[in-house]
C-alpha positions, 0 to 999 in steps of 0.5 A: 570074147568078141563084142558079140559075146562069142568066144574069140578065135585064137590067132594062128600062124600062116602055115597053120592057116594054109593047112586049115584052108587046104583041108577044105578042098583038093588041090590039083597037080600040074599034069592034071590041071593041063589035061583038064584045061585041054579037055575044056573041064577047067579054067586056068587062072594065072594070079602072078604079078606082071614081073614074074610073068615077064620073067618066067613066061605065061601058061598058054590059054591061062586067063591073067588076073592080078590077085587084087582083082581076082574076086571081082573078075571071077564072081559070076554075079559081079559087075566087073566079072570076066566074060569067062565067069558065067557060073559058080559051077566053073572049075577054076584052077588058080596059079601063083608062082609056087602055090601058096598065095593061090591057096589063099585065093581059092579060099576067098573064091570058095566063099563067093560060091565057086565051089569047084575052085582049086589051086595048082600044087607047086604053082607055075614053078611046078608046071614048068618043071613038069615040062608043060607048055609055057610061052615067053613070046608076046604075040597075037592072042591064041584062039579061044578054047571052050571051057565047060561048066556043068550048066554053062559054055564059056569061051576061054580067055586070051592068055596074053598081056598087052 
């Protein structure tokens, strides 16, 4: 029993925890995520750490947010939110390297009220294997694309690290 008198939840391993988290939402395949982003229906959010982005490249148009800043940057009510984080209805596709850390990140975003948050099956590695756009050259920012949330129009991010 917990101190408040309720039954304590039994500990689970990470595999079971991931299974439970993923059962609560529908994940998205790379090609579908690409099409949703191109159509202005989703915001791609790359949470990979800098060394992986430098090694493997970037997804053009994706918002780069370090994992330890994700909730602060995507909370539409937060004082440190990214300009793109204007609505709880925004469809966010979280991308990590292989699709594991992104599932845990989605759980956290959904608890903040981002009910349409999901993650990319297989992460960046699946995106690249699918032959979808990747850039390795750091240069001037791409022009912003509009991202449509049901109740908001959002400018898509500059996807480059400077």
